[in-house]
N, C-alpha and C positions, 0 to 999 in steps of 0.2 A: 809299425804304424798302428795307431789306434783307428778302430773301424769309425767311419762317419756315421753319426746318428741318422736313421732315415726319417725322411720329412713325412710329417702327418698331413693328412687331408682333414680340415677344419672348417666349419662354417665358421665366417667371421661376422662381428657385430661392430660397426663403426659407430662411435659415439663423440660426442663434444666433450667429453670429460675423460679421465684416466682411471682406470681400475688397478690397484696396486695388490701384490701378493698379499694374502691375509685381509684383504679388503672385503666390503660386501656392496652389491649393487642392488638397487631396486629400480625395475623397468616397467614401463607400461606397453603392453604389446597390442597393436592394432593393424599393422601392415601383414597381408598375407604372407610374403616371404619370411617374417620373422615369427608369425604363428606356426608356419612349417617348420622353422628351425626348432622352436620349443618342443614341437612334437616329435621331431628327429631324435632330439637328446633325450627327451623322457622315454621313448620307446627303446633306445639302445643304451640308455644309463651312460651317455657321454658328454663331453664338454663342448664349450663353443669358445671362440676367441673374441676378446674386446680389444679394438685398437682405437686409438684416438682418430680423428678425422684430420687430415691436412688439407684436403679440397673438398667442396661439397657441403652437404646437409644430412642430417640423420634421416630425414623421409625423403621419399622421392628417387631422384636418379641415384645409382650407387655412388658411394662416396670413395675418395681415395684415402685409403687408411695409412697410418704410420707403420713402419717396418717392425718395429717392437710392440707387443702386446701381452696380454695376460689371460691364461686359462680361466673360463668361469665355469663353475658346475652349479646348476639350478637347484636350490635347496627347498623352495616353497613356491606354490603357486596359489592365487587366490583370484577372486572375482572382485573387482574394484566397485566403489559406488556409482562410477559412470558407467558400468556394465563391461568394461573392458578387463582383458585378462592382466593380471599383475604377477610378476615373478621376482623373487629373491634368489641372487647368484653369488656365490662365493669365489673369491680370486684365489689362484694357487701359484702356479709358477708362471714366469714369463716364457715367452718364444720370439723368435725372429721370423718373419714372413719371406720366402724367398720368391714366391710366385703367387699371384692372384688370378682369378678368372669369375665370371659372372654368369650365373645359372639364367636359364630362360626367364625364370620368374624373379629375376633381379637379384636374387640372394648372393652374396659375395662369399667365395670360398677361397682359401689360400693354402698352399703348401707351406707349412710351418716347422721349424726345427727348435726343439726345446733349449731354452737359454740355461747356461749351466747354475747351478744353485749357489748362492753366495755361502762365502765362509762364515760359521757362527763365530761371531766375535761380542766380547762383553763390550758395554760402552764405557769407554775411557774417561777419568776423572774430569779431563777438560771439557767433555761435553755434558757434564752433570747437570747444567741450567737446561739443557733441551730435555732431559728425563722430567723435570719439574714442571716445565710448561706443557707438556705431553700430559701430565697428569691433572694439570689444572683444566685445560680444554677437554679431556675425558669427562671431568666433572661438570664441566658447562654445557657441553653439547651432548652428552650422552649417546656416543657411537655404540655400534653393535658390540663392539669388544670393551666396553667399559669395564666389566667385571673381569678382564682378563687376569691371570696369573701374574704375581708380582715377578715372577722370573722373566716375564717377556719384557719388562722394562730395562732388563739388563742386557737385551739381544739388539745389538746395533743395527741390523736390518730392519727389524721389526719397528724400533723406534723411529728410525727415517722414514719408513714406508707410512707409517700412522701419521707423523708430522707433516709429510707431504699432502695427505688427504685433508688435514684439519687446517693447515694454514692457509691464507687466501693468495695462493700462488695461483698464476695464470696457467691454462692450459699448457702452454709450450714448456713451461718450468717444470709442470708436473711430468710432462714426457721426458724431460732431461733426466729428472730425479729417477724416473723408472729405468731409464737406460745405463746409468751408472752402474758399474760393475762392482765397484767398492764401497762398502757400507761406511767405512770411516769417512769417505771422501764426501758421501752423501751427508752425513752429519756435521762435517766442515763447512760444506756449502750452506746448508740450512742456517747454522750459527752465524754465517757471513751476512745473511739476508735478514736477520731477525730485526735489526734497527728500522729497517722500512715499516715495521708493525708497531713501533712504539709510539705510545701517544705523547704528542707534544707537551 
């Protein structure tokens, strides 16, 4: 029997949005607990977890996070025009939260287990329209990965995650797309909801 992957103790940052693997997040940091989180990650060169909020708000009383989130690694720090700390973080792999606890300063921490990586699959011909839509959205919206290698557009997981970021899905739909473990099923569901976004 394969050994169980040990749980990681990870600081969690609940947000009203979803961070996908390969995505990028820009955050404005002002609460002491999250300033501590940033210092801790910078000092130990470690990651933190981003989870969508199920109950509560981003600021104030610790929110209830979704059970599946994404590891985030800080790639840039800067001082914003308003004087607050700004950070840029890149999403990597997904994880499942098995237990949470709140520190005395209000920072949420969780025991998390890494989610298995998805199989790398090419985009089947029947989903070619999705690739075309993604290319157009990338041109219009100029996301951080706009100049990604052309090979990425034939990676079913990458295309599905990027479309989930750029299409106007609500937060629960984004969380659902994050939690799917079949990249082709994700593409199929995205294709099925495209008519919602067509102009009359």
